[in-house]
Steps between C-alpha positions, in 0.01 A plus 500: 500500500639838400524790743222675307275194533561505874410869522186439294399228748551737794291766327225247423499393865472860620222569248287229662486716816396819321332727586710519816345631822504881498692521829769271359521708183557821700761336721684346205494830311639701792777244552584488130517879457732526799737219399505595131571865586765422759694249291478687168628818665764318707642342183560855376668613824215636711598452868151488654444171682186296444338643814614853417345460156178387667473810720592732210212350300280570802598868485770512769835673442806296601780699662844481344368399157501728195186641344599321180477165679159592640376600154641181347278295731187711451551526124553128457177425688316745273654338191375157614150644536526647150606162358201339670274763343646424155420132552148580620440698181658228285716756319764372254863587568596839359783751519257740668440243774872442548565874524221532757653227716839667481353843573353361822833339596692829476227737619642764739845342451594601145198666342711623207567143382188327633319331212750632244736287293866578563683748277845389615697179469529286813700207632381239749752491784683167515326355194648397166187602311495854359148635437429647154583856404237742629405595143383141445282477813169617343538251215600217733200569724265497201650167398466370857128581515451368146667171595272477803188558293589259218727225631506489879166318527663182366715470815396346831388788730795452737748490213330804347528688830872418520555613140310825554717573803825413322425677172394818679810507720716438193364816339536693829272773365511729804783674684393340830230266628535234227533210745188585697306567181614169347384302804163677490465412131599140572229469763251678277546208258467238773188656651333541159540125453355420843830420674593660831758779465846388603755671722870483418659542841798716590673181613484381137651824368840362393352197323238726341758746365727219379215325316391825334852588392558149364179527301594833345865406441442153349131472416466204738167545680505177701633632833278805502187309401575240770535775762167654405330159496631433853370836616158427349488160670582667834222754442235229555615433859317797661177378340535150642574652841196728483277212396645260758619260230809286531677492165 
């Protein structure tokens, strides 16, 4: 049985319990938003702890932490809510959507570049991959969305989510916030297909970066796809816990 077959089985099992009790849905959602926000920001260097992220999302200011770090938590939560709204409306992926997600990520942090494609060339610190020249970004993003509309549907949803993440990061269309935006787009794909969103943890950061760089340097997607598949499999665990199911 392939890893995708296994994930399909887990999804089918979870689907038998839908609709989930409303209290469980609220609890799962609150937990997901917190963990997703904490880990996605921590991967990028945010120093808020999990509990500090929780209180920031509840409206409390944490002493000794920068306003940028506070806004990164609040903005990421708002971007998750936007992604959920996109799914609710069944909107197809578009550049406008991607720009909106990015605008939310950098709101009150870098309003000049929020939602705007970069007009400078960038390097990814420590990586072998060099993103395309800034003059090529608009064309590459059009191609990216075109690929999604015409070819991506032939892939398994988890593989498609991994490819969306990797292709977007390879283009690196924004000056900052590409990692967070890519993980939001990845989970947008998963949630559209009825899978739980996955959380790549800060503890997985080195393996995550290495797998991404290998993919962009050699074209070998195996390590990165395997990492995402593992993260998706782990994303079912909170549901089994909430439902009192031993898996």
